[in-house]
Backbone as CSV, one residue per row, in Angstrom:
resi,resn,N_x,N_y,N_z,CA_x,CA_y,CA_z,C_x,C_y,C_z
1,TYR,75.667,147.375,105.958,74.591,148.031,105.227,74.376,149.432,105.775
2,GLY,74.270,150.401,104.864,74.109,151.776,105.296,75.370,152.322,105.930
3,SER,76.534,151.909,105.402,77.831,152.387,105.904,78.032,152.021,107.369
4,GLY,77.782,150.776,107.689,77.961,150.321,109.066,79.403,150.053,109.426
5,GLY,80.262,149.941,108.418,81.672,149.737,108.696,82.037,148.287,108.969
6,PRO,83.286,148.058,109.409,83.819,146.690,109.516,83.047,145.767,110.441
7,TYR,82.441,146.297,111.506,81.813,145.435,112.499,80.306,145.326,112.313
8,HIS,79.627,146.421,112.197,78.170,146.391,112.085,77.704,145.782,110.770
9,SER,78.526,145.830,109.734,78.099,145.327,108.424,78.666,143.952,108.091
10,SER,79.469,143.387,108.954,80.128,142.117,108.640,79.207,140.921,108.855
11,SER,79.462,139.867,108.095,78.783,138.582,108.286,79.732,137.668,109.052
12,VAL,79.231,137.034,110.104,80.122,136.296,111.009,79.701,134.842,111.197
13,GLU,78.884,134.311,110.284,78.370,132.961,110.524,79.464,131.900,110.594
14,SER,80.557,132.079,109.833,81.621,131.074,109.865,82.341,131.045,111.207
15,VAL,82.301,132.151,111.935,82.900,132.179,113.274,82.132,131.250,114.205
16,VAL,80.805,131.343,114.172,80.007,130.547,115.110,79.778,129.117,114.629
17,THR,79.813,128.867,113.324,79.620,127.484,112.862,80.800,126.596,113.241
18,ASN,81.917,127.194,113.624,83.074,126.413,114.059,83.068,126.147,115.561
19,ILE,82.040,126.600,116.256,81.911,126.326,117.689,80.996,125.120,117.859
20,ARG,81.533,124.042,118.378,80.755,122.818,118.523,79.727,122.943,119.651
21,GLY,78.574,122.331,119.436,77.589,122.239,120.502,76.523,123.307,120.500
22,ILE,76.563,124.237,119.539,75.513,125.251,119.478,74.719,125.086,118.187
23,LYS,73.485,125.526,118.216,72.645,125.525,117.023,72.610,126.945,116.461
24,ILE,72.538,127.040,115.130,72.663,128.342,114.475,71.555,128.519,113.460
25,ALA,70.793,129.583,113.604,69.721,129.903,112.666,70.042,131.212,111.958
26,TYR,69.636,131.288,110.688,69.842,132.521,109.916,68.626,132.713,109.015
27,PRO,67.535,133.279,109.542,66.286,133.401,108.777,66.359,134.475,107.698
28,SER,65.457,134.351,106.724,65.406,135.304,105.607,64.174,136.197,105.663
29,ASN,63.300,135.966,106.640,62.061,136.752,106.715,61.528,136.766,108.149
30,GLY,60.575,137.644,108.386,60.056,137.838,109.727,59.357,136.627,110.312
31,ALA,58.573,135.934,109.500,57.847,134.764,109.996,58.811,133.672,110.442
32,ASP,59.849,133.433,109.633,60.832,132.412,109.994,61.585,132.804,111.263
33,LEU,61.898,134.082,111.394,62.584,134.543,112.600,61.754,134.228,113.837
34,LYS,60.466,134.512,113.773,59.586,134.248,114.921,59.505,132.745,115.198
35,GLY,59.332,131.938,114.144,59.220,130.502,114.326,60.486,129.869,114.860
36,LEU,61.644,130.342,114.399,62.923,129.806,114.867,63.235,130.283,116.285
37,MET,62.816,131.496,116.599,63.044,132.006,117.951,62.239,131.206,118.978
38,LYS,61.029,130.824,118.598,60.224,129.991,119.503,60.846,128.606,119.663
39,ALA,61.389,128.066,118.554,62.064,126.773,118.641,63.288,126.870,119.548
40,ALA,64.008,127.990,119.455,65.183,128.190,120.300,64.797,128.256,121.777
41,TYR,63.676,128.890,122.062,63.201,129.018,123.446,62.939,127.644,124.063
42,HIS,62.396,126.734,123.270,62.053,125.402,123.777,63.225,124.425,123.711
43,ASP,64.323,124.803,123.061,65.460,123.901,122.882,66.395,123.981,124.092
44,PRO,66.845,122.843,124.626,67.729,122.876,125.796,69.162,123.281,125.461
45,ASN,69.501,123.332,124.181,70.859,123.660,123.760,71.016,125.163,123.526
46,PRO,72.263,125.661,123.602,72.485,127.070,123.252,72.225,127.302,121.765
47,VAL,71.586,128.413,121.443,71.216,128.730,120.064,71.667,130.149,119.729
48,VAL,72.253,130.309,118.553,72.591,131.631,118.028,71.673,131.907,116.843
49,ILE,70.974,133.036,116.877,70.136,133.445,115.750,70.749,134.699,115.140
50,LEU,71.131,134.595,113.878,71.732,135.721,113.164,70.651,136.451,112.380
51,GLU,70.605,137.766,112.535,69.620,138.583,111.832,70.345,139.519,110.872
52,HIS,69.820,139.648,109.672,70.407,140.569,108.700,69.717,141.919,108.823
53,LYS,70.490,142.936,109.192,69.848,144.228,109.454,69.299,144.866,108.179
54,GLY,69.779,144.440,107.009,69.226,144.947,105.756,67.819,144.451,105.491
55,LEU,67.391,143.406,106.235,66.036,142.877,106.070,65.044,143.513,107.037
56,TYR,65.531,144.280,108.007,64.607,144.990,108.894,63.766,145.961,108.077
57,TRP,62.488,145.873,108.196,61.549,146.736,107.476,61.731,146.646,105.958
58,SER,62.449,145.619,105.483,62.730,145.469,104.048,63.279,146.768,103.465
59,LYS,64.254,147.344,104.132,64.764,148.643,103.698,65.696,148.552,102.495
60,VAL,66.138,147.345,102.149,66.942,147.156,100.943,66.007,146.792,99.794
61,PRO,66.097,147.462,98.650,65.206,147.149,97.517,65.261,145.670,97.144
62,GLY,64.102,145.097,96.834,64.038,143.698,96.437,63.851,142.726,97.577
63,THR,63.610,143.229,98.779,63.457,142.340,99.940,62.070,142.448,100.573
64,GLN,61.083,142.782,99.771,59.729,142.949,100.311,59.208,141.674,100.966
65,GLY,59.671,140.512,100.478,59.224,139.243,101.034,59.654,139.020,102.470
66,ALA,60.604,139.809,102.955,61.089,139.638,104.325,60.074,140.093,105.361
67,THR,59.051,140.819,104.941,58.068,141.344,105.892,56.938,140.358,106.165
68,SER,57.127,139.092,105.864,56.071,138.099,106.041,55.615,138.023,107.497
69,VAL,54.331,137.812,107.681,53.734,137.722,109.012,53.632,136.253,109.409
70,GLU,53.857,135.949,110.682,53.787,134.553,111.121,52.385,133.996,110.870
71,PRO,52.305,132.743,110.377,51.004,132.159,110.021,50.057,131.982,111.202
72,ALA,50.617,131.712,112.393,49.772,131.469,113.565,50.546,131.812,114.829
73,GLU,49.815,131.995,115.908,50.453,132.387,117.163,51.410,131.321,117.671
74,ASP,51.093,130.050,117.419,51.938,128.961,117.894,52.871,128.443,116.802
75,TYR,53.211,129.265,115.828,54.073,128.888,114.703,55.497,128.638,115.199
76,VAL,55.970,127.410,115.037,57.322,127.029,115.437,57.983,126.303,114.274
77,LEU,59.203,126.709,113.939,59.947,126.048,112.870,60.993,125.124,113.474
78,PRO,61.033,123.864,113.077,62.039,122.951,113.617,63.430,123.275,113.087
79,PHE,64.424,123.111,113.919,65.803,123.279,113.467,66.190,122.130,112.539
80,GLY,67.024,122.440,111.549,67.525,121.407,110.648,66.599,121.058,109.514
81,LYS,65.618,121.914,109.227,64.693,121.656,108.126,64.688,122.857,107.190
82,ALA,65.283,122.668,106.005,65.354,123.741,105.017,64.012,123.922,104.313
83,TRP,63.875,125.035,103.630,62.657,125.378,102.888,62.993,125.462,101.405
84,VAL,62.367,124.583,100.612,62.536,124.672,99.156,61.587,125.769,98.687
85,LEU,62.107,126.961,98.653,61.293,128.148,98.391,60.812,128.195,96.942
86,GLN,61.664,127.751,96.044,61.302,127.688,94.621,61.670,126.302,94.106
87,GLU,60.671,125.476,93.868,60.898,124.074,93.504,60.628,123.857,92.021
88,ILE,61.484,123.061,91.389,61.306,122.731,89.976,61.282,121.219,89.821
89,TRP,60.911,120.759,88.634,60.899,119.335,88.357,62.157,118.961,87.579
90,LYS,62.475,117.688,87.540,63.652,117.217,86.804,63.425,117.419,85.316
91,GLN,64.399,118.033,84.649,64.289,118.328,83.225,65.562,117.886,82.514
92,ASP,65.406,117.233,81.379,66.553,116.752,80.617,66.830,117.586,79.372
93,ASP,65.898,118.454,79.007,66.049,119.215,77.764,66.618,120.613,77.979
94,VAL,66.745,121.064,79.235,67.322,122.378,79.532,68.270,122.256,80.727
95,GLU,69.151,123.240,80.866,70.066,123.275,82.003,69.318,123.753,83.248
96,THR,69.539,123.080,84.359,68.917,123.456,85.628,69.985,123.551,86.715
97,CYS,69.660,124.242,87.785,70.610,124.330,88.892,69.880,124.559,90.208
98,THR,70.593,124.288,91.281,70.110,124.526,92.640,70.896,125.679,93.244
99,ILE,70.200,126.615,93.863,70.868,127.658,94.638,70.607,127.380,96.112
100,VAL,71.676,127.225,96.872,71.589,126.989,98.313,72.043,128.264,99.014
101,THR,71.198,128.811,99.868,71.529,130.094,100.475,70.737,130.305,101.759
102,TYR,70.854,131.491,102.327,70.192,131.821,103.593,70.241,133.333,103.776
103,GLY,69.413,133.856,104.670,69.429,135.282,104.953,69.171,136.131,103.719
104,MET,69.969,137.171,103.530,69.818,138.060,102.386,70.017,137.336,101.061
105,GLY,70.833,136.286,101.058,71.086,135.534,99.830,69.828,134.973,99.202
106,VAL,68.828,134.671,100.027,67.555,134.155,99.508,66.918,135.178,98.573
107,HIS,66.966,136.424,98.941,66.342,137.480,98.133,67.147,137.745,96.859
108,TRP,68.471,137.691,96.959,69.280,137.816,95.744,68.964,136.683,94.774
109,ALA,68.865,135.467,95.298,68.609,134.304,94.446,67.244,134.381,93.774
110,MET,66.223,134.717,94.544,64.873,134.796,93.984,64.759,135.915,92.956
111,ASN,65.332,137.072,93.250,65.284,138.188,92.309,66.068,137.879,91.041
112,ALA,67.220,137.216,91.195,68.042,136.887,90.032,67.329,135.908,89.108
113,SER,66.717,134.873,89.680,66.026,133.885,88.842,64.837,134.505,88.128
114,GLU,64.169,135.449,88.783,63.035,136.125,88.149,63.504,137.070,87.045
115,ASP,64.555,137.834,87.320,65.075,138.765,86.317,65.561,138.038,85.070
116,LEU,66.135,136.852,85.260,66.643,136.069,84.131,65.543,135.292,83.414
117,GLY,64.344,135.266,83.995,63.260,134.486,83.408,63.499,132.993,83.497
118,LEU,64.168,132.564,84.585,64.563,131.157,84.716,63.972,130.501,85.967
119,LYS,62.821,130.969,86.402,62.226,130.423,87.621,61.892,128.942,87.497
120,GLU,61.684,128.458,86.265,61.362,127.043,86.069,62.614,126.189,85.900
121,GLN,63.794,126.818,85.937,65.048,126.083,85.789,65.941,126.191,87.018
122,ILE,65.535,126.986,87.978,66.370,127.215,89.161,65.596,126.865,90.424
123,GLU,66.135,125.926,91.182,65.543,125.569,92.473,66.275,126.350,93.565
124,VAL,65.528,126.995,94.441,66.121,127.816,95.498,65.813,127.202,96.858
125,ILE,66.866,126.942,97.619,66.726,126.369,98.958,67.152,127.400,99.997
126,ASP,66.244,127.709,100.908,66.524,128.578,102.054,66.875,127.666,103.228
127,LEU,68.128,127.692,103.656,68.580,126.757,104.690,67.876,126.954,106.031
128,ARG,67.542,128.179,106.353,66.938,128.539,107.648,67.889,128.312,108.818
129,THR,68.455,127.113,108.942,69.435,126.856,109.997,70.727,126.341,109.374
130,LEU,71.851,126.859,109.866,73.158,126.422,109.381,73.649,125.207,110.153
131,TYR,73.215,125.093,111.397,73.453,123.877,112.177,72.293,123.695,113.151
132,PRO,71.632,122.544,113.111,71.859,121.430,112.187,71.506,121.788,110.743
133,LEU,72.186,121.120,109.822,72.039,121.393,108.400,71.177,120.319,107.746
134,ASP,70.246,120.739,106.919,69.348,119.801,106.232,70.044,119.260,104.980
135,GLU,70.966,118.330,105.193,71.752,117.790,104.079,70.884,117.009,103.096
136,GLU,69.884,116.326,103.582,69.042,115.506,102.711,68.353,116.354,101.642
137,THR,67.762,117.461,102.046,67.081,118.331,101.083,68.063,118.898,100.068
138,ILE,69.242,119.299,100.541,70.257,119.865,99.642,70.701,118.836,98.617
139,MET,71.098,117.658,99.087,71.658,116.649,98.185,70.613,116.145,97.189
140,ASN,69.386,115.954,97.633,68.336,115.499,96.714,68.103,116.509,95.601
141,SER,68.154,117.779,95.936,67.949,118.820,94.936,69.091,118.858,93.936
142,VAL,70.321,118.804,94.428,71.482,118.875,93.530,71.547,117.649,92.624
143,LYS,71.200,116.491,93.141,71.175,115.288,92.304,70.131,115.409,91.201
144,LYS,69.085,116.163,91.456,68.027,116.366,90.464,68.439,117.372,89.398
145,THR,69.066,118.470,89.811,69.367,119.547,88.858,70.725,119.403,88.186
146,GLY,71.692,118.788,88.859,73.006,118.562,88.258,73.992,119.707,88.414
147,LYS,73.538,120.847,88.924,74.429,121.989,89.124,74.027,122.706,90.407
148,CYS,75.012,123.373,91.045,74.713,124.007,92.329,75.534,125.276,92.521
149,LEU,74.875,126.284,93.070,75.523,127.540,93.450,75.191,127.824,94.910
150,VAL,76.216,128.042,95.721,76.030,128.405,97.124,76.255,129.907,97.249
151,VAL,75.261,130.608,97.769,75.316,132.072,97.863,75.437,132.486,99.326
152,THR,76.432,133.311,99.613,76.648,133.828,100.959,77.016,135.300,100.875
153,GLU,76.918,136.004,101.988,77.393,137.383,102.017,78.799,137.476,102.586
154,GLU,79.272,136.430,103.218,80.638,136.417,103.732,81.640,136.360,102.585
155,PRO,82.868,136.821,102.794,83.931,136.467,101.851,84.025,134.946,101.784
156,SER,84.093,134.397,100.584,83.941,132.948,100.445,85.161,132.147,100.887
157,ASN,86.346,132.747,100.918,87.529,132.005,101.340,87.383,131.515,102.782
158,ASN,87.620,130.214,102.986,87.582,129.604,104.322,86.253,129.825,105.036
159,SER,85.175,129.801,104.290,83.863,130.124,104.848,82.981,128.889,105.005
160,PHE,81.869,129.070,105.719,80.842,128.035,105.810,80.360,127.639,104.418
161,ALA,80.167,128.617,103.544,79.673,128.337,102.191,80.654,127.483,101.404
162,ARG,81.947,127.769,101.537,82.947,126.982,100.811,83.012,125.558,101.359
163,ALA,82.875,125.406,102.671,82.846,124.067,103.260,81.618,123.300,102.797
164,LEU,80.482,123.986,102.716,79.252,123.345,102.248,79.377,122.924,100.794
165,SER,79.986,123.759,99.969,80.149,123.394,98.557,81.034,122.159,98.415
166,GLY,82.050,122.032,99.276,82.890,120.836,99.251,82.125,119.591,99.658
167,LYS,81.254,119.723,100.653,80.431,118.591,101.086,79.489,118.151,99.964
168,ILE,78.892,119.127,99.284,77.993,118.813,98.165,78.759,118.111,97.051
169,GLN,79.968,118.607,96.768,80.786,118.007,95.713,81.101,116.548,96.030
170,GLU,81.409,116.256,97.283,81.712,114.881,97.687,80.496,113.971,97.543
171,GLU,79.349,114.437,98.014,78.147,113.610,98.042,77.499,113.441,96.669
172,CYS,77.638,114.442,95.806,76.877,114.453,94.542,77.768,114.403,93.310
173,PHE,79.030,114.050,93.474,79.996,114.177,92.377,79.531,113.524,91.080
174,LYS,79.033,112.307,91.157,78.664,111.591,89.929,77.392,112.128,89.287
175,TYR,76.684,113.007,89.987,75.463,113.602,89.430,75.715,114.989,88.837
176,LEU,76.914,115.538,89.061,77.181,116.924,88.694,77.588,117.081,87.233
177,ASP,77.090,118.146,86.616,77.489,118.520,85.261,78.439,119.709,85.272
178,ALA,78.755,120.225,86.446,79.665,121.360,86.593,80.171,121.379,88.033
179,PRO,81.298,122.027,88.284,81.754,122.159,89.670,80.735,122.936,90.501
180,VAL,80.644,122.608,91.775,79.799,123.397,92.671,80.461,124.766,92.840
181,MET,79.710,125.823,92.583,80.258,127.175,92.645,79.756,127.909,93.879
182,THR,80.522,128.903,94.305,80.111,129.767,95.411,80.252,131.224,94.989
183,ILE,79.454,132.074,95.600,79.613,133.515,95.430,79.431,134.172,96.782
184,GLY,80.345,135.069,97.109,80.281,135.807,98.363,80.884,137.181,98.179
185,SER,81.174,137.842,99.271,81.806,139.155,99.201,83.241,139.023,98.706
186,GLU,83.786,140.142,98.256,85.193,140.160,97.870,86.040,139.820,99.090
187,ASN,87.144,139.135,98.861,87.981,138.681,99.971,88.886,139.812,100.470
188,MET,88.264,140.723,101.204,88.953,141.867,101.802,88.911,141.738,103.322
189,PRO,89.811,142.410,104.035,89.859,142.260,105.503,88.578,142.674,106.211
190,ALA,87.900,143.697,105.692,86.685,144.189,106.347,85.854,144.969,105.344
191,ILE,84.580,145.171,105.686,83.693,145.947,104.816,84.017,147.433,104.965
192,PRO,84.212,148.147,103.859,84.548,149.574,103.939,83.408,150.394,104.537
193,LEU,83.756,151.509,105.164,82.758,152.426,105.695,82.064,153.189,104.568
194,ASN,82.799,153.470,103.500,82.239,154.177,102.354,81.152,153.340,101.692
195,SER,79.972,153.917,101.478,78.827,153.146,100.980,79.039,152.629,99.561
196,THR,79.746,153.390,98.725,80.007,152.936,97.353,80.938,151.734,97.353
197,LEU,81.987,151.798,98.165,82.909,150.671,98.270,82.228,149.468,98.921
198,GLU,81.328,149.742,99.864,80.570,148.668,100.512,79.785,147.871,99.477
199,GLN,79.069,148.565,98.588,78.278,147.895,97.558,79.158,147.172,96.551
200,THR,80.367,147.678,96.343,81.307,147.016,95.436,81.782,145.693,96.015
201,MET,81.901,145.639,97.322,82.442,144.448,97.977,81.425,143.326,98.114
202,ILE,80.198,143.661,98.519,79.229,142.612,98.842,78.495,142.124,97.594
203,PRO,77.905,140.928,97.644,77.132,140.421,96.499,75.884,141.267,96.251
204,SER,75.231,140.983,95.144,74.000,141.683,94.769,73.221,140.790,93.817
205,THR,72.016,141.192,93.489,71.227,140.442,92.509,71.961,140.357,91.181
206,GLU,72.576,141.450,90.752,73.281,141.469,89.468,74.462,140.511,89.468
207,LYS,75.200,140.460,90.562,76.346,139.552,90.647,75.891,138.094,90.665
208,VAL,74.797,137.827,91.357,74.266,136.460,91.390,73.761,136.058,90.011
209,LYS,73.136,136.980,89.294,72.674,136.702,87.929,73.839,136.290,87.045
210,ALA,74.943,137.009,87.129,76.113,136.689,86.309,76.670,135.310,86.652
211,LYS,76.658,134.970,87.936,77.177,133.668,88.363,76.255,132.541,87.895
212,ILE,74.950,132.773,87.938,73.992,131.776,87.452,74.211,131.511,85.969
213,GLU,74.376,132.569,85.199,74.581,132.416,83.756,75.854,131.634,83.466
214,ALA,76.920,131.922,84.220,78.175,131.192,84.030,78.012,129.716,84.376
215,LEU,77.260,129.432,85.438,77.047,128.046,85.856,76.204,127.283,84.841
216,LEU,75.124,127.883,84.371,74.252,127.200,83.413,74.934,127.003,82.066
217,ASP,75.862,127.895,81.724,76.579,127.788,80.449,77.773,126.855,80.524
218,TYR,78.100,126.360,81.717,79.309,125.548,81.889,79.219,124.254,81.078
């Protein structure tokens, strides 16, 4: 972000999710970051907390929600518990879907559902932690909606998001009305230094909107 180049702008969650024995958090807002950091302090295990620099001061348009203030001084978020940020009810007369995401993807998902006027048809899950993973919340949601989109900023090939979509497909196959889809950055070796090429490579609200429409129309 902001022409950070291959290293400063890269997403590396799939690197650390393949290391056994560590816990991994990826918050989407300031309050969650504080709550997860306190949980990490009290946890006897090693913890990696990934922060998206585009969410600092909400400097990327559409991320105003990232500036949330912690509810209380002793606010602690447990690891392995996702947040159903936008919850819907089971509907049989319209197409519905679940978006599973984290970090910046939460803001793309929320903005896309609002822009499309589909907030009552799209359930959005903020994972908060990638390991441990709240599989129960994910699977219950997908079984309810029948369709699922996993949103990441990493290139999707061989990624955490692609592995998660496979797990969802295995667990929810008989409930699905479409294949579990993923959207991530273009599968290039690194993020370009040029800001125009950078925006071309990474996902955006517009790209997520197009993927949602394709999924609901499937």
